[in-house]
N, C-alpha and C positions, 0 to 999 in steps of 0.2 A: 410430531416431535417439536418441542419448543425451539424457537430460533436461537435462543441463547445456548441451549444444550448442543445444537448443531454446530455452532461456532466453537464451543469448548472442545468438541470431538475433532473438529478440523484443525485445531491449533497444532497438535503434535505432528500431523501429516505434513503441513506446510513448513513447519519448523524443521522437520527431518530433511525435506527436499532442499530447503534453503541452506542449511548448515552443511550437509554432507554431499550435496551435488553442486548447487549454484555458487556457494562460497569458494569452491575449488576452481571455478571457471573465471578466467580473466582474459578478455580479448584485448590484445594490443596494449595492455597495461592501463587502459582507460575505461573499459566497460565492465561494470559490475552489475549483473542482473539481480533484482530483488523481487522475487515472486511472492514472498510472504505478505506483502502489502495488500494483496488481493482480498484477504479476509476482512481487513478494515474497510476497504472500498465498497464491497458488495453488501455489507450489513444494511438492514432496512433504514430508511430515512428517519424514522421516529424511534430508533433504538435509544433506550434510556441513556442519558448522558453519563451517569455514574458507571453503568456497565461498559460503555464504549471506552471511557477513560481508563478504567481498571484493566480491561482487556488489552488495550493498546499498550499500556505500561508492561503488562506481563509478557505480551508478544515481543515487544522491543527488548525487554530485559533478558528474555530467553535467548534471543539472537545475540545479545551482548555477551552473555555468559559463554556461549559456544564459540563466539568470534573473538573474544578478548578485546572488546572495544569500549570498555569503561563507561557505559551509559549513553553512548552516542545514538544507538538505535532506539533506545527507550525515549530519549529526548525528542528525536525526530518523529517517532510514532505518536507521542502525546500531542505534539503540535498539530499533526495531521488529524488526530481525533478532535481537537479543539476547532479546527478550521473546516472539517468535513461538511457540517450542516450549511455553513455560509457558501462554500463552493458548490454544494448541491443546489442551493436556491438560485445561484447565478447560472449554472450550466445545464440544468435539467428542467424541462417544462413541467410546471406544477400540476397540470391537469391530467397527467398520464400515470402518476404513481399514487398508490395508496400508502397509508402509514406503515403497513407491515410488509410492503413489497421490497424485495431485494433489489439493489441498484445494479441490475445486469443489463446487457445490451438487448436481450430479447424483450425486455420491458421498457427501457428508456430510449432505445435506438442506438445504433452503432456509433453514429456521429456524436451524440451526447455522451455516450460512455467513454469514447476515446478522449474527448475534450476534458471531461471530469477526471478521468484517470491521469491524463498527462499533466494537468495542473497540480494534482496532489502528489504525483511522483516527482515532479520538478521541485516542489517545495521540500519534500522529504529528502531528496538527494542533495539539494542545496545545503540544507541544515547539516546533514550527515557528513558530507565531504568537507565543508568549511570547518566543522568541529574536528574532523579527523586530521586535516592538514594545517589547521590554525592559520590559514592565509587564503587570500583570493588572488589568483593570477590566471593567466591564459590556460595553463594546463588543468587547473581545477575547473574552470568554466567549461573546457572541452570535455572533461570527465563527467561533469554534471549533465551536459547536453546529450552526449552519446549514451550514457547510462540511462537517462530518462527515456530516450527513444527506444532502446532495447527493452527496458523493463516494461514500458507501456505496451509494446507489441506482445511480449510474453504474457502479460496480465490479460490483455484483450483476448488472445487466443485461448488461454487456459480457462477463462471464465465460461467459455462455451462448453467445456467438458465437465466442469465441476459444479456449475450452478445452472439450473434450468427453471423455466416458469412453471 
């Protein structure tokens, strides 16, 4: 099965989990877990840029539609799609991945995966929560940090179940 087809099939599954389960979960009014980002993170290193950008926009827009967030998720997802290749080059050793390899911990190592995921999740959450609240204060920073930690943990655990070498 083509990698692109695989991700198109996975989109409704992760969208359903995000919208109907995780969007209903809020821990201490500061932590919002966002699992749907896993699809963007594990896509192969050399995914065509046009596919990645369109996919990120559709994924973010879908979450926006169901969450009533006016383009905030789609904006954050597009920025993640734009930065993904640069962050990959910085955090993942180049000699261990092929062009069509998914960026999963079994292939790139747990340490590299956690670092890669945490950076991208932090960027996503920073953009999302700053757009959502239209300000930066200690509560927003706490929400960004706590949500980044929880989302990174959930993404790291779930990628073991949904993506294999």
